[in-house]
VOGU-3710 file (C-alpha; in Angstrom, 3 decimals, decimal comma):
1> xxxxxxxxxx> 0,000/0,000/0,000  1,322/3,412/-0,996  1,292/5,577/2,126  3,399/8,592/1,158  4,798/10,047/-2,070  7,324/12,883/-2,369  8,409/14,299/-5,744  11,123/16,881/-6,402  11,947/18,551/-9,750  10,094/16,084/-11,985
11> xxxxxxxxxx> 8,704/17,705/-15,165  6,339/20,512/-14,062  6,465/19,410/-10,420  8,905/21,396/-8,301  7,971/19,913/-4,910  4,956/17,791/-3,999  4,169/15,599/-1,002  1,045/13,436/-0,821  -0,186/11,147/1,958  -2,548/8,569/0,484
21> xxxxxxxxxx> -5,176/6,658/2,438  -6,490/3,097/2,256  -9,615/2,697/0,133  -10,531/4,589/-3,038  -8,346/7,689/-3,624  -9,357/9,928/-6,540  -7,118/12,529/-8,178  -8,852/15,270/-10,145  -7,901/18,493/-11,885  -7,869/20,250/-15,231
31> xxxxxxxxxx> -6,378/18,535/-18,269  -2,621/19,157/-18,342  -2,378/19,970/-14,631  0,104/17,131/-14,074  -2,111/14,273/-12,806  -0,472/11,642/-14,982  2,984/12,770/-13,846  2,159/11,390/-10,379  1,433/8,020/-11,981  4,638/8,267/-14,017
41> xxxxxxxxxx> 6,558/9,030/-10,806  5,293/5,816/-9,202  6,249/3,938/-12,367  9,790/5,342/-12,140  10,014/4,255/-8,505  9,155/0,744/-9,573  11,694/0,297/-12,355  10,379/2,179/-15,404  13,004/3,545/-17,773  14,267/7,000/-16,744
51> xxxxxxxxxx> 15,116/9,865/-19,085  16,897/13,171/-18,627  13,847/14,843/-20,225  11,944/14,150/-17,003  14,203/16,404/-14,917  12,749/19,864/-14,406  14,388/22,500/-16,596  17,357/24,115/-14,875  17,661/21,457/-12,154  20,519/18,983/-11,745
61> xxxxxxxxxx> 18,437/16,116/-10,404  14,886/14,842/-9,935  14,020/12,682/-6,939  10,987/10,515/-6,142  10,519/8,905/-2,753  7,686/6,769/-1,401  6,747/4,835/1,708  4,990/1,534/1,043  3,396/-0,745/3,609  3,659/-4,458/2,804
71> xxxxxxxxxx> 1,286/-7,286/3,721  2,986/-7,721/7,120  2,564/-4,054/8,024  6,266/-3,274/7,551  7,287/-0,027/5,900  9,504/0,052/2,799  11,107/3,336/1,746  11,859/3,476/-1,987  13,819/6,327/-3,592  14,813/7,016/-7,205
81> xxxxxxxxxx> 17,144/9,797/-8,313  17,495/10,891/-11,963  20,192/13,321/-13,079  19,941/15,814/-15,921  22,467/13,605/-17,773  19,963/10,720/-17,721  21,739/8,608/-15,085  19,738/7,219/-12,205  20,170/5,278/-9,015  17,665/3,657/-6,698
91> xxxxxxxxxx> 17,428/2,766/-3,030  15,180/0,413/-1,076  15,114/1,231/2,654  18,428/3,066/2,327  20,305/0,363/0,395  21,284/0,713/-3,261  18,913/-1,312/-5,446  18,976/-2,523/-9,035  16,187/-2,002/-11,558  15,393/-5,717/-11,265
101> xxxxxxxxxx> 14,848/-5,329/-7,508  12,473/-2,415/-8,167  10,501/-4,456/-10,703  10,210/-7,316/-8,219  8,879/-4,849/-5,658  6,421/-3,531/-8,223  4,986/-7,007/-8,849  4,307/-7,425/-5,132  2,967/-4,001/-4,220  1,502/-2,146/-7,204
111> xxxxxxxxxx> -0,491/-2,722/-10,378  -0,385/0,274/-12,690  -2,954/0,607/-15,471  -2,161/3,407/-17,889  -4,435/5,468/-20,105  -4,119/3,173/-23,125  -3,695/-0,211/-21,478  -7,209/-1,320/-22,412  -6,123/-1,099/-26,069  -4,007/-4,204/-25,427
121> xxxxxxxxxx> -7,270/-6,171/-25,334  -7,512/-5,646/-29,103  -4,597/-8,078/-29,503  -5,905/-11,681/-29,268  -2,490/-12,797/-27,952  -3,365/-11,110/-24,626  -6,527/-13,185/-24,116  -4,962/-16,514/-23,118  -2,899/-14,967/-20,280  -6,112/-13,411/-18,916
131> xxxxxxxxxx> -7,804/-16,812/-18,892  -4,743/-18,424/-17,277  -4,738/-15,758/-14,566  -8,450/-16,285/-13,879  -8,086/-20,068/-13,717  -4,965/-19,995/-11,516  -2,867/-21,665/-14,201  0,211/-19,508/-13,707  2,425/-22,367/-12,514  1,394/-24,704/-15,337
141> xxxxxxxxxx> 1,730/-21,884/-17,878  5,249/-21,123/-16,602  6,154/-24,805/-16,881  4,950/-24,769/-20,486  7,263/-21,831/-21,195  10,192/-23,740/-19,652  9,691/-26,919/-21,678  9,091/-24,894/-24,855  12,354/-23,024/-24,309  14,101/-26,391/-24,158
151> xxxxxxxxxx> 12,449/-27,509/-27,423  13,319/-24,273/-29,213  16,942/-24,376/-28,027  17,395/-27,963/-29,226  15,833/-27,111/-32,589  18,269/-24,238/-33,059  21,221/-26,394/-32,033  20,213/-29,151/-34,436  19,830/-26,643/-37,266  23,292/-25,231/-36,633
161> xxxxxxxxxx> 24,845/-28,667/-36,389  23,787/-29,263/-40,001  25,758/-26,300/-41,409  28,261/-27,041/-44,142  31,980/-26,714/-43,389  32,363/-23,196/-44,809  29,373/-21,813/-42,898  30,579/-23,532/-39,753  34,083/-22,056/-40,020  32,726/-18,549/-40,595
171> xxxxxxxxxx> 30,336/-18,905/-37,676  33,095/-20,169/-35,373  35,278/-17,181/-36,290  32,472/-14,781/-35,430  31,739/-16,626/-32,173  35,427/-16,513/-31,203  35,534/-12,738/-31,730  32,260/-11,972/-29,935  32,885/-14,382/-27,065  36,408/-13,013/-26,659
181> xxxxxxxxxx> 35,024/-9,489/-26,175  32,436/-10,621/-23,636  34,716/-12,961/-21,669  37,524/-10,412/-21,519  35,169/-7,949/-19,804  34,173/-10,534/-17,120  31,023/-8,527/-16,410  28,927/-9,323/-13,340  25,126/-8,948/-13,085  24,174/-5,448/-11,929
191> xxxxxxxxxx> 27,770/-4,207/-12,167  26,861/-1,284/-14,430  24,253/0,023/-11,984  26,679/-0,314/-9,063  29,393/1,506/-11,014  27,023/4,299/-12,002  26,142/4,786/-8,334  29,841/4,722/-7,400  30,656/7,284/-10,088  28,044/9,649/-8,684
201> xxxxxxxxxx> 29,530/9,297/-5,197  33,091/9,841/-6,429  32,083/12,842/-8,518  30,558/14,391/-5,392  33,266/13,188/-2,985  34,378/16,659/-1,881  30,821/17,715/-1,122  30,088/14,423/0,660  33,166/14,781/2,867  32,213/18,362/3,742
211> xxxxxxxxxx> 28,612/17,413/4,562  29,721/14,429/6,655  32,220/16,527/8,612  29,711/19,321/9,210  26,997/16,885/10,248  29,339/14,983/12,582  30,465/18,224/14,182  26,863/19,397/14,623  25,996/16,112/16,289  29,078/15,470/18,374
221> xxxxxxxxxx> 32,017/17,884/18,367  31,018/21,537/17,963  30,006/23,917/20,696  26,332/23,293/21,318  26,491/19,839/19,632  23,104/18,164/19,379  24,007/15,082/21,429  25,380/17,223/24,253  22,361/19,505/24,205  19,947/16,567/24,231
231> xxxxxxxxxx> 21,105/15,457/27,679  19,561/18,642/29,084  16,383/18,040/27,096  16,019/14,500/28,417  16,564/15,692/31,972  13,692/18,150/31,611  11,454/15,595/29,871  12,082/13,142/32,737  11,008/15,802/35,212  7,887/16,463/33,117
241> xxxxxxxxxx> 7,118/12,729/33,010  7,234/12,627/36,798  4,563/15,355/36,800  2,434/14,187/33,843  2,568/10,560/32,589  1,826/11,761/29,037  5,553/12,571/28,743  6,604/9,056/29,847  6,695/7,486/26,327  9,060/10,243/25,179
251> xxxxxxxxxx> 11,296/9,779/28,175  11,307/6,006/27,591  12,383/6,567/23,992  15,475/8,473/25,109  17,959/5,600/24,895  16,753/4,511/21,476  17,000/8,015/20,024  20,431/8,535/21,564  21,618/5,224/20,134  20,356/6,114/16,661
261> xxxxxxxxxx> 22,049/9,508/16,723  25,323/7,977/17,941  25,115/5,387/15,137  24,567/8,201/12,648  27,541/10,129/14,013  29,751/7,026/13,764  28,566/6,383/10,199  29,176/10,010/9,177  32,712/9,949/10,588  33,704/6,754/8,787
271> xxxxxxxxxx> 31,743/7,102/5,526  33,811/9,928/4,067  37,068/8,189/5,057  36,037/5,161/3,008  35,699/7,089/-0,273  38,691/6,677/-2,550  38,246/9,964/-4,407  41,529/9,829/-6,280  41,429/10,794/-9,991  42,718/7,319/-10,808
281> xxxxxxxxxx> 39,790/5,623/-9,068  37,238/7,820/-10,848  38,953/7,228/-14,193  38,905/3,473/-13,606  35,136/3,592/-12,954  34,551/5,765/-16,042  36,622/3,428/-18,241  34,833/0,354/-16,916  31,417/1,933/-17,514  32,431/2,917/-21,038
291> xxxxxxxxxx> 33,484/-0,686/-21,752  30,199/-2,086/-20,400  28,212/0,491/-22,391  29,965/-0,606/-25,601  29,104/-4,226/-24,869  25,467/-3,312/-24,135  25,202/-1,432/-27,436  26,523/-4,472/-29,307  24,977/-7,378/-27,390  22,435/-5,825/-24,970
301> xxxxxxxxxx> 20,602/-3,627/-24,368  21,004/-4,723/-20,718  24,149/-6,065/-19,056  22,326/-9,258/-18,096  21,545/-9,831/-21,775  25,251/-9,383/-22,567  26,119/-12,052/-19,986  23,390/-14,367/-21,320  24,693/-13,809/-24,846  28,143/-14,960/-23,723
311> xxxxxxxxxx> 26,694/-18,171/-22,237  24,737/-18,827/-25,456  27,821/-18,259/-27,624  29,875/-20,634/-25,475  27,227/-23,343/-25,826  27,052/-22,790/-29,589  30,849/-23,028/-29,939  30,833/-26,275/-28,020  28,093/-27,599/-30,278  29,740/-26,567/-33,552
321> xxxxxxxxxx> 33,169/-27,966/-32,644  31,628/-31,400/-32,074  28,673/-31,144/-34,432  29,036/-34,493/-36,203  29,082/-36,464/-32,973  26,265/-34,403/-31,443  23,700/-34,421/-34,279  22,385/-37,899/-33,483  22,209/-37,126/-29,777  20,363/-33,888/-30,495
331> xxxxxxxxxx> 17,691/-35,701/-32,496  17,030/-38,014/-29,555  17,030/-35,146/-27,064  14,613/-33,191/-29,255  12,232/-36,147/-29,493  12,172/-36,388/-25,704  11,726/-32,637/-25,315  8,848/-32,665/-27,836  7,089/-35,386/-25,854  7,571/-33,531/-22,563
341> xxxxxxxxxx> 6,280/-30,328/-24,139  3,155/-31,981/-25,509  2,362/-33,597/-22,168  2,516/-30,265/-20,327  0,881/-28,196/-23,084  -2,024/-30,642/-23,505  -2,654/-30,631/-19,769  -2,692/-26,816/-19,820  -5,072/-26,868/-22,800  -7,558/-29,157/-21,029
351> xxxxxxxxxx> -7,654/-26,923/-17,950  -8,042/-23,789/-20,077  -10,968/-25,182/-22,021  -12,593/-26,389/-18,825  -12,267/-22,925/-17,204  -13,317/-20,923/-20,270  -17,079/-21,260/-19,747  -16,940/-20,069/-16,123  -14,611/-17,247/-17,156  -17,122/-16,021/-19,777
361> xxxxxxxxxx> -20,108/-16,264/-17,398  -18,358/-14,363/-14,598  -17,193/-11,731/-17,065  -20,781/-11,304/-18,267  -21,952/-10,808/-14,655  -19,296/-8,147/-14,028  -19,916/-6,125/-17,198  -23,644/-6,286/-16,427  -22,846/-4,207/-13,333  -21,041/-1,769/-15,638
371> xxxxxxxxxx> -24,148/-1,019/-17,746  -23,533/-3,771/-20,332  -26,332/-5,933/-18,964  -27,060/-8,227/-21,919  -23,545/-8,657/-23,229  -22,433/-12,209/-24,013  -18,848/-13,512/-24,040  -17,231/-16,674/-25,301  -13,631/-17,864/-25,433  -13,072/-19,596/-28,778
381> xxxxxxxxxx> -10,153/-21,973/-29,221  -8,578/-23,557/-32,283  -10,591/-26,684/-33,118  -7,725/-29,146/-33,228  -4,278/-29,233/-31,732  -1,904/-26,753/-33,346  0,600/-28,272/-35,800  4,212/-28,552/-34,691  5,328/-25,435/-36,580  2,745/-23,372/-34,647
391> xxxxxxxxxx> 3,782/-24,511/-31,155  4,843/-21,691/-28,863  5,444/-20,763/-25,235  1,661/-20,359/-24,932  1,166/-24,062/-25,612  -0,860/-25,795/-28,311  -3,765/-23,346/-28,049  -4,810/-20,221/-29,848  -7,761/-18,450/-28,273  -9,696/-15,236/-28,739
401> xxxxxxxxxx> -12,418/-13,512/-26,760  -15,660/-13,128/-28,735  -18,424/-10,747/-27,651  -21,969/-9,772/-28,483  -22,806/-6,462/-26,755  -26,415/-6,385/-28,000  -29,176/-9,061/-27,979  -29,722/-10,703/-31,344  -26,199/-10,033/-32,623  -23,780/-12,841/-33,379
411> xxxxxxxxxx> -20,661/-13,224/-31,292  -17,724/-11,542/-33,031  -14,061/-10,899/-32,131  -13,695/-8,362/-29,338  -11,400/-6,170/-31,442  -14,113/-5,657/-34,086  -17,111/-4,975/-31,889  -16,649/-2,828/-28,804  -16,400/0,954/-28,608  -13,713/2,759/-26,623
421> xxxxxxxxxx> -15,998/3,158/-23,615  -17,053/-0,499/-23,719  -13,425/-1,558/-24,014  -12,559/0,428/-20,863  -15,347/-1,322/-18,974  -14,342/-4,773/-20,228  -10,775/-4,083/-19,065  -12,025/-3,023/-15,641  -14,190/-6,148/-15,381  -11,280/-8,382/-16,400
431> xxxxxxxxxx> -9,037/-6,727/-13,842  -11,692/-7,167/-11,158  -12,007/-10,830/-12,121  -8,248/-11,393/-11,972  -7,920/-9,656/-8,605  -10,635/-11,574/-6,808  -9,430/-13,348/-3,673  -11,029/-16,804/-3,209  -13,115/-17,031/-0,058  -12,958/-13,280/0,692
441> xxxxxxxxxx> -15,929/-11,018/0,065  -14,722/-7,600/1,131  -12,785/-5,517/3,605  -13,435/-1,918/4,587  -12,099/1,342/3,234  -9,957/1,787/6,353  -8,765/-1,841/6,405  -8,585/-3,287/2,875  -8,080/-7,033/2,564  -4,898/-6,631/0,479
451> xxxxxxxxxx> -1,898/-4,328/0,838  -1,656/-4,044/-2,944  -2,171/-0,694/-4,654  -4,095/-0,500/-7,938  -3,494/2,656/-9,976  -5,905/3,561/-12,789  -4,952/6,449/-15,063  -8,155/7,708/-16,717  -10,049/4,396/-16,807  -13,105/6,554/-17,596
461> xxxxxxxxxx> -12,001/7,136/-21,205  -14,980/7,144/-23,569  -17,745/6,864/-20,939  -20,128/9,199/-19,157  -23,523/9,552/-17,504  -24,991/6,443/-15,850  -22,085/4,313/-17,040  -19,642/6,593/-15,211  -21,639/6,073/-12,020  -21,457/2,288/-12,239
471> xxxxxxxxxx> -17,732/2,410/-13,074  -17,259/4,594/-9,992  -19,268/2,065/-7,977  -17,005/-0,764/-9,163  -13,838/1,177/-8,346  -15,254/2,015/-4,898  -15,920/-1,711/-4,370  -12,326/-2,501/-5,364  -11,265/0,091/-2,786  -12,833/-2,080/-0,075
481> xxxxxxxxxx> -10,280/-4,817/-0,862  -7,286/-2,912/-2,236  -5,911/0,575/-2,081  -7,087/2,205/-5,323  -5,673/5,399/-6,862  -7,669/6,704/-9,806  -7,171/9,735/-12,035  -10,539/10,861/-13,389  -12,282/13,750/-15,142  -15,800/12,526/-14,313
491> xxxxxxxxxx> -17,705/13,850/-11,283  -19,649/10,583/-10,930  -16,404/8,684/-10,320  -14,827/11,410/-8,171  -17,890/11,407/-5,898  -17,350/7,711/-5,149  -13,874/8,330/-3,722  -13,232/7,907/-0,018  -10,382/10,447/-0,318  -9,967/13,140/-2,990
501> xxxxxxxxxx> -6,962/15,176/-4,114  -6,974/18,146/-6,481  -4,003/18,674/-8,796  -3,536/22,255/-9,969  -1,077/23,980/-12,280  -0,075/27,615/-11,880  2,544/29,978/-13,317  4,680/31,842/-10,773  7,727/33,865/-11,723  7,614/32,603/-15,331
511> xxxxxxxxxx> 7,770/28,980/-14,102  5,004/26,390/-14,209  4,294/24,717/-10,868  2,028/21,772/-10,070  0,543/21,339/-6,596  -1,532/18,610/-4,928  -4,129/19,440/-2,286  -6,167/17,021/-0,196  -9,780/18,209/-0,204  -12,075/18,524/2,789
521> xxxxxxxxxx> -15,886/18,515/2,629  -16,313/22,042/1,262  -13,300/21,655/-1,015  -14,737/18,448/-2,483  -18,051/20,157/-3,159  -16,281/22,983/-5,024  -14,105/20,570/-7,029  -16,976/18,263/-8,018  -19,014/21,367/-8,894  -16,156/22,494/-11,172
531> xxxxxxxxxx> -16,161/19,059/-12,813  -19,908/19,366/-13,407  -20,173/22,997/-14,455  -16,719/23,905/-15,744  -15,795/27,565/-15,346  -19,337/28,520/-14,308  -19,883/27,213/-10,766  -23,238/28,463/-9,471  -25,075/27,591/-6,281  -27,403/25,132/-8,099
541> xxxxxxxxxx> -24,298/23,400/-9,468  -22,873/23,185/-5,929  -26,172/21,712/-4,762  -25,872/19,048/-7,472  -22,295/18,371/-6,362  -23,375/17,934/-2,724  -26,126/15,546/-3,794  -23,671/13,574/-5,939  -21,188/13,297/-3,058  -23,896/12,177/-0,631
551> xxxxxxxxxx> -25,023/9,535/-3,126  -21,423/8,461/-3,789  -20,758/7,963/-0,077  -23,413/5,247/0,111  -22,416/1,643/-0,508  -23,283/0,492/-4,055  -26,494/-1,564/-4,043  -25,012/-4,251/-6,252  -22,190/-4,736/-3,806  -24,442/-4,849/-0,789
561> xxxxxxx> -26,662/-7,424/-2,468  -23,719/-9,628/-3,384  -22,345/-9,535/0,170  -25,770/-10,464/1,546  -26,005/-13,372/-0,884  -22,489/-14,483/0,008  -23,250/-14,338/3,708
//
């Protein structure tokens, strides 16, 4: 769950701090005010690619920091820094972190749904993963990918083993050159990110040493040092605690605070001493980074892909140098791998086809709540097993979601039927279906069932009126089980929020500034009234806004009925 977000010098944001709440958080404001930048900031925190263009004009660095609360109630502090040169470094709870670590954190804590994500539904290749997620087939699907990778690798090796002598010699020469470059570098996973972080420290070594010395002196050595002065504070707090027990917790915390400050002083004193800021050390880091960058341009784009490429080239060299002896063995290995693949893929296919009917029925029930009451769905598979040349990591199935949004119409491919607004609602229904927790009906806005945060950037695209109200109702229901953050332009959805923030953009001193304000009761009325009436906010419009907010605060009837039925 995202508890706190701080942004500095990112695009039009100079400085913003937001404390989010459990439940359904809505973010509103005029188009272009910077709402989507908040979503982009969270994406950067969780491993998205950084660019120097994101740093505010005239600033050396942008910084994003957030406090997350995991399922066990523990806090995780995540920070990402991006320089105007495009370099970045990340920290998780104070420790340097790689992009892979951030992406792993993202998978556990946040699901981010951008403005155009629902367009992915137009690609039939995305439909099987949705069915697998619904049916809980992730493990079997992953196993299918593993056995397919083995089949594909053996096929490639067998093909290469059948090269003629001239092709083989040319290929071995190329492998020797490429492998020589990669092996000579002896790169380690994550080394480039560590070196980039080290370079930033070395480049700022003089400033770091000065700040450490000044901070240590302020804590420990100077006249009026903080640690010395605190002894007098604690003496007075102890006397206050003897008079009023309300001061007792602060007095009891004395030793812990003192210990933390002493640890900080010790760390400050020794940190600067450990920096080898010699020109030679910095040059070595720069040269090493330049070498790794060259390898990434040739064999990457990531360092891990360079390392994987080296392993693949070594295996290919081994194969080609003993190709005649290996060809027969490869044929046998491939036959065994084909059989293993078919066994796993056919098992996955049976489970998919068995789950498809329930998937379609539940999807119909969910879109019915989103004002698509008589819509029909069907998952259509290939009639027979795919031929060998069509096998893939998805198995021996091809499937596509067919839909009929109106009674009397034939089922047709989803991509050819639905409008933009309908597609947004289908995406929301699919996401609701995938996020359902077996055996759990709901939590409360103050205590959601899950610590996961769902972020929706303008899920209301292409809808309005009554449909907007039911979409808001669905998002509010999701907020009872997850923390939901939603950017919206529709008052019907904003009124369903349990917490609302207004994002505004202003020009001060020839600079554009974006601010975020948490709205109270009167502020929410004014903001929803603006969303209803635009520039002309009259008292009747405010009355409509108050009525909409009062209606939005009530539990959706569909949800209440489903909980009663479940109970």
